[in-house]
N, C-alpha and C positions, 0 to 999 in steps of 0.2 A: 504495499499497500506508503500511497505515496500520499502526504496531505501535506499539501498547497495554504498558505495562508489567505481571511481573511475570509474562512469558512466555505472555502472549498478544495474538495479532495477526490482523489484522482485512488478507483479499488473495485477490483475484481467483482463481475454478477456474476449467476451459475442462472438460464435460460435450463425453462422447465426439461426436452430434450439432451441435459449435460452438459453442451459448446460455454464456455465462457470466453468474458470478452468485458472491456477497460468502460468503466465509466464514472458518470465525474453529481458528485455526491456535494452537492450546493443546500450550509443553513446549520445554526446553531446546534450542539448538541440537544438533543430529545425534537429538533426543526428540521429534520437533515429529508431531501427531496433527491430522487435519479433524478436529470433532463433527461426526456425518452427518444428526442431525434439524436441528441449523442451517441447516445445504447446506441438509438433505431441502428447507426450507420459503424460503429467497432459492430457489432453482430451481422450488418453486411456484407463491412469486410473481411473478420470469420470467415461466412459462409464460403466467401468467394477464395480459402483458402491464401491468403496473403498470411506472410508471414507473421506473425504476433508480437511480437516489437516494433514494428512495423505499425502496427494499429495503434498497437500505446501510446507510443510518440504523435501517433496521427489529433489522437483521443487528449493527449496531455498539452498540446498547442493548443484546440479550443481551450482545454482548465486553465491556459495559460489568460488569453484573451478574461474569461471571464473573473478573475484573479483583480484586474484592471479595472477593467467593467464597474464591480462591487469594488473600487477604493475609489472610484469615481463617484460611489452612490449614489447606482444605474442610474443612471437617464432616459429621461423620454425619447431616442431617436427620430427622428426622419432622414432622409437619404441625405442631407449636407450635413447631417453630426454626424453617420456615421460612417460620410469617407472622412471629414476632420478629426474622430477620432479614431481612426482607424490609421493612419498619417500618424497622429500622434502616441500611439501606444507602438505601434512600428519604430519611433527614432527613439523613444525609448530603450527596447531593446535594443537597438543599435546601440547608442555611448551606456545603456547599464543604470539600470536606475537602483540604489543605497537603498532608498527604502525597503524595495521588495528585493534588497539580494540581489537582481539579479546583475550578472556581470553581462560587458559589451559579445554579444554575437560578435560570428565573423560572419564573412560578406556567404559562404554558400550555407549557415546552421542558418541564415537572418530572410533563407532564402526559401528554405527548407520550412520555415515557421510561416510566413505567408503563402505559399505553397499549401498547404494543408488548412490554413484556414479559406479558401479558395475553395479547394477539395469537397469541406465544409459544406459550403458554401453553394456549389455543385448541388450537392448531395440536397440538400432542402429543399435547392429553387424546383427540382426534379419531384420529391415527397413533395413538399409542405406549401411551395410561392411563397417564399415570403423566408433572410435568415434569421429564426430569432437568438433572442440572448436571454434578458433571465425576467420574468416572472410575466408583467402585458408589453415587454418592448419587441418586437417584428420588426422588421424591415424591409420590405418590399423588394420583390427582385428582379428584375428582368430578363425576357426570356433572352438566352443564349440567341446569338447569329453568326450564323457560317463559323468559323474557328473562334470566335472568340467567344467568352463564354462566359454566364448571369455576374462574378463574378470580378469579374472585367470594367462588363460593361456600367456596374453601376458606382466602378470610381474614376470613370471614365475615362480609364490610360489604358496600357497595358503594364506589363510587368517594366520592361523600360524605361516608358515614362516615369511612371511611380516609384520606381528605385533613384531613380534620374534627378524627379523631385525632389526624394525625399534628401537627398546626396548638399544639392544648393544650401536646406535648409540645418543642416548639419554642425557643431562644432566645427572646427576651420581644423585643431588639429587630430579630429581622428578619423579626416579623410574619407575619399569616396565613397560609396555601397555602389559597387561592379556587382552585372548581374549579367548570368549571358538571356542574348536574347530570347524569345519564345520561337521552339523549330513550326515551320512552315509538317503542315497534315503532311505526315510521309517521305519528310527528309530532312535535314540535321545542316549540323556545324561544318562550310565546305567542302556542303555534299554530301555527306556521307551520311549511306540511308543500311542503318546496324552497327554490323562487325566484321572486316574486312579479312584474307586472310596474313595478312602484310601486319594487322594492323592487333588481331589474334600474337604473335610472333613476340610486334614489341611491346604486351604486352609480359608475355612470360618470359621474354631474357630480361625486363627490367626489378621480374622476380627474385628474393635471392634467399628465402622460404625456402626451402627444397617440400615443406610438404601442400603449401600451395602450389608449387610451381608445376608437380607432379600431380594436383584435382587439376588445372588450368590445362594444362596438356594431355590427361583425359578424356575434357570436354571439348573441348575445344575438335579435337582427332582422333577420341571414340563415341564423340556423342551419346554417352551413359547420361542420367540428369541428372540433380545434384544430388538431390536425395537419393540417387540410386550405387552412386561413388560415398557417399557415408556408411549406408547402406556395407558396403566389405569389409569381409575378413582377411587379417591378414594370409588368410592362403590361399584364396584368391588370386594372387595373381603368380603368377606361373610359367619359370620356361617355355616357351614357343612348341620345345617337343612335347610335352605334351596336351596337345591336338587330336594326334593321333586317337587318345584312348578315348577319348569325346566325343570327336565331332573331327572324322572320317575324311570329310569335304572341303580341310581346309588345308590349304597349302604353305603357310605365310608358319613356318620354324623355326626361321630365325627373328621373329617377331616376338617378343613375351607377351603374354595370353596373359588378358583380361575377364574374367568370370562372373556371369553379374546374377548370381543366386537367391531362387526366390524363398527371406527369409522365415517361410514355412517350410516350406514343403520338399523343397533341395535336401539332398541326403549326404553333403557335399562337405566334409567336416575339418578336413585334412588332410583323410588318414585315405590313401588307395586301394578300392577296393572294401571298404569297411561305408556299408551303406546299413545298416541296423539301427539306427532311431535321423531320425530327419533333424535339422537348425531345430529350429525351435524348439526342441524334447533334450537337443548337445546343452543350450544356451543356457537353459534353464535349470539341466543338472551338475555341471560343471563350472557356472555363474551366477547361477539365480538370477543370474537376468528375461525378460520376454523379447520378442522382437522391439526394434527400435520404432519401428509403425505402434508401434504398442502398446509403448514407454510412455505416452502423454495418463496412459489408464489405470497407472498401478497407487496404490490405494497408499494416498504421503502425499503423494505427487512431486516425489523425491527423483523423477526422472524423466517428468515434463517437458525438462532440455533439449532433454534427449533424443525426443523423437528425431523421427526422418519416414516418413511417408516412402510408401514404395508400389506405385503402378503397374501395374498385373504390364509382362512385355510375351511378346510372345519365343520360345524360347529357341533354343536352333539345338538339345537335347533336350526328348519332354523328359525318358525315363529319367535324367537325372535333376527336371526341375533347370535350368538354369541355362544361358546360353554366354557364346562367347562378345569379345567390345573386336568390331571389327575398322583395323588402323586406318585413315584417311589418309599418313605422309605416314613412312618411315623413319625421316625427322626422328618427330616427333616420337614416335613408337620409341626407338635408341632412350633417348633424351629421359625420354618416361620411368627406365626401364634403370640407367643412371639412379635419376632422381628417386626412384621407390627404395634402390640401396643404401639411397645416404635417408631416405624415411626408417628402414627396419635402422638403420646403424641407434638411433636419435632415439628413437621408438624403448630400444633393449635397456640403452640407459636411465628408463624414466619407470618404477617399481609399480607407478598406480598402471601402465601398460599391461601388467598382469595381470589382473582385476577383471579384463575384457577378451575379446575377441574381434575386434575389428580392429583396422586399418591404420585409420587416421586420427589421431590421435595430439592433442592441446602440446603447443608446444609453447608457450605464453613465457620467457622470461624472468615476464613482470611477476605472475602464476605461480610460482611452483607448488602450492597444493593444488592446482588443479592439473598439471604435469602430464602427462598418461592419459591422464578420461581422455574419454570418446570427446571427439571433436563434434560438438553442433554445426546446429547445420545455418543456424545466428555468426556464429565467428567465419564461415566461412565466406556469407553475404559479405559480410564486411569487409576480412582480410580482399573480396574480390574489390569491391569497395577503394578499399587500400590500391589496389594496385590500379582500380581505372584513372584516380585522379592522381600517383607517379607518374601515368602513362601524361595528364591530358586529358584522359576520358570524363565524362559526361555521366555518370553512375542512371540509369535506368531513366536515361534520351537515350531512342537513338536504337534502339536493341542492347543497349551497353548495361546488360545485366548476364548476372547465372542464366537464369534459360536461355543469354545470347548464345550461349555457346552451344546448348546444339541445333539451333538455327546454323550457327556458320555450320555444325559439323554437314547437315543436310543437303547446304548449298555444295556444298566441294564432296560431297559422295557425288549427287547428281552429279560432277566438272568428270566423276569417273567412272558413274557406271552411262551418263548419257540417257537415254526418256523409257532403262528398265523400270518402271514404276517399283518391279515382284522387289528388286536383287534393292532400290532403297527399303524399300520397306520390312527389309531383312535383318539388314547394319538397322535399321533407327529403331527395331523393336518390337515395329507395330505391331499388333493381332491380323489385322485386315487382314484376307486374303486365306480363312482358314483353309482353302482349298490347298494350299500350293503345296509344299513339299516342304521340308524340314528346310533350303537352303533356297527354297523359290528357284526365279532364274537368277541364281547368280553362281558366274563361274569364274571361278577363282582365278584360272592364270587368264581369262581378260580381267578381272580385275588389276593383278603385278601390274598383267602390262599396261594398265592404265596407267595405273601408280607413277608406277616410272615418265609414261612421255606428261603425263603433271608434271612432276620434278623435275624435271629439263627443260621443258617453261620454261618453268618458274628461275631456274639459273639464268636461262638464257637470257630472261626480261630484264 
């Protein structure tokens, strides 16, 4: 629970179906009200499987705005009054406020705060037709037109204009507030749409942490979802020669084999030929754990933050309930093998890593108490954001997000497999085309030749 000053508190609530979301509670002790509109937004985001930390930050931004509104004695605001109020609030966030113990926000943090409020405005426009603050105060919202949302029409400006205007009003020693342009629909800075292969390599080359380097290599050039990578066990990365045991059609014996195993049903637990128990049974017996997709349901909630979903994928080994990664780049596969060797060395030095079988662990030197714990989805997402910022990217815009790695992988596989949709579906692990063979129309030798051709073209360009 995060207690905010002036009678405004953020705390979780549980819906009748067991779903948890952050809520804003307003009022003095004994007379507390849960605000319906922010709660509706929070449950909407959670139901869409947005990262919980992202939802919590969104609701916290709305709460901070209400804290300031309460401090201003809850005035009734019309359109013009709301414009002045919001600009004054943003200036306080930019410059800091000793009364409310607000430190000055960075440009990026300030931009996120404002966009969170804009997202709340958009939701309220769709659901209610107005922006509610507290009690009787509601501000009418104009309907959005074209690409300009109701919030920015209410402010009679766009993001760039708003922040430029605020920059003029700020104290000189604080400097100007700079913010990226709003992206045109379907485009981005310098004409970038999504992430390119060169962009991916730039991000990978700039990453110094071997755990995250391995994750980015696997995501961009192997294509698993980030949650699937979080479910990998240490035994799921194997020498290429192991392909002959489970995937007889696969000829990439010189590249590392990465197995995506069903967390419940797969019998692969690290010992070849031993299929006596499932992964779910092995986890419980050896570690007292449940599969990561179920960790949010543990009593007491001690493992909730460790949960990582697993979307059903089409296995290329049905009896083993698993599929292999099809590399889109031989160079990336070999660099991944090198990075994983470093990951294993670091992991073996951490006593807490012996408490679970998961491959990727927390290696943060600032937090020795959690070193060796299974890496969480939220930490991986934060690391990806840092990696993007390190090379001048813009997190969560222009497809620059963790799932964007999978989008790029699909583009790379299409460039290798051409118009062979069946091959693309097999590489992606999609469950469509149930009538196809285990490998669909994927021709391994043709794929290998195409990979070599694409690599040569990249080297020649």
